[in-house]
N, C-alpha and C positions, 0 to 999 in steps of 0.2 A: 505493500499499501503506496501512495507517493503522503509524504508531508504538504502539506501547503505553508509555503516560507515567505511569501507576501506578494503582493499586486506589480504586474509589469504595466500599467495603466489601463483607465477607465474611459467609456468611447461615448460621446456626445452625440445623439441626432440635432443638427441645429436647422433650421431654413436655410443661412446662403451661410458657406463659411468663411467669406469675409467680412461679411457682418459679423459675427461672428467674434471673429475675430478683435473689430473695430471695440465692439462691447465691453468683451474680455477685459481688455489692454485699458477700459478706462478704470480699473479695479484694481489691478495686477501686472505689477513687472513683469514678462515673462520673456523667453528665448523659444525661438518655433524650431525645432528639429527638424522639421522637411515640413511641404503645401505642394498636392497639388490640386486642380480645379475645384474636387468635389470631397476633399480631404487634408487636415492642419494634423501636425504635432507637436504640442507645446509640451516643454521639456517642462518635467520638476524634481532634476536629479540627476537620479537610477530611474527616474521613471519617467511615465508622459502621460498626458491627457489628447485622447483625438478625439478631434472633431468633424463629422460627415455630414453631409447634406445628399440631399435634401431630409427631412423630417417627417418619418412614415406612422410616426406614433403619436398619439394626441399625450395633451398634459399631463406631468404625474407627480403631482405633491405628498405625496406619500412614501413613495422611493426616492433613495437620494445619497449620495455619496459625502463623506467630509473631506476639502481640499485643505490641506496644514499651510499657513503663512506664516513667514515672520512677525506678521505685524495685524494682529483680529480687528482691533480698532481702529486702524486706516481704513481697513479693509470696508469698512461697516460705517465710516467718517465718507468714503467717496460715494459707496453705494445710496446713501441717504442725498449728501450733495444731488445726484445725477434722478433720483424722484422713486429711488427704488423703496417699498415699506420694506424696512428693516425695525427690528426692538431698538431701543433705547441703549438696552442693557443687555448682559446674561449671553443666549446663545443666540448663533447668528444664520438664523438658515433665508435662503432666499431662491425665487424661483427667475432662471435665465427666460427672455424672451422667449424662446421655442419650450417653457413649460417642465425643462429641468431640472430639478431640485438642488440644491447644491450647502452644506454647511461647513461654514469658515471654522476652522480650528486654531489656536494658533499653537505651533512647535512648541511652545516651554511648556505644553501641557497634556503631551500626550505621551505614551511609553514610547512611542519608537522612537530610534536614534538614527542620526546620519554616521558613517563614517567621517572625522574632522575634516578629510581632504574634501569628502561633496559637502557637508557643511556649510564649509568656507570659502564655496565658491555659490554660493546659496545665499550665504548671508555673511559675508565677510567681516560686520562687525563679531557677529560671534553673539551666539543665542546661552542663556543659560536657562536649565529645567526649571520647573518649578517643584517645591520641596514633594508635592504629592505625585506627580510623576515621578521622581527622583524614587521614592519612598515604593513605589510601584515596582518600577525597577527592582531593587532591594528586595522587593518578596519573593518575586520570580525568578531570580540571581541573576539576574542579566545587567548586574551594574558590575562595573569595570574600573 
């Protein structure tokens, strides 16, 4: 039996790849891994987000994925400034214009960790894990 050890990528259907890249660029700083007329791949260090068009499914605000960022509150402010309905504090979940539900999670607060080289390329200033995340890693024997 194979052991699941991570996620390589998440794929989202959008109406138009160019419009989706422009929309997401209003809230996130990212590098493109590659681009074709109906596909684009956004680098997330050692993982990626795939965008494909045309959208064939309806909106789904129940199913979502958590996108880890280095500044959750910065994303919240940018979304609010753009008129996206987001809560003023706490959890940060929203739907993009194509009905994809996304939860923004701060890297400091999650148990998964990046290698020093990958983290340095994503957040050159460095990010420190919260006490809760360090405690979870220690409990699971993953702290080094």
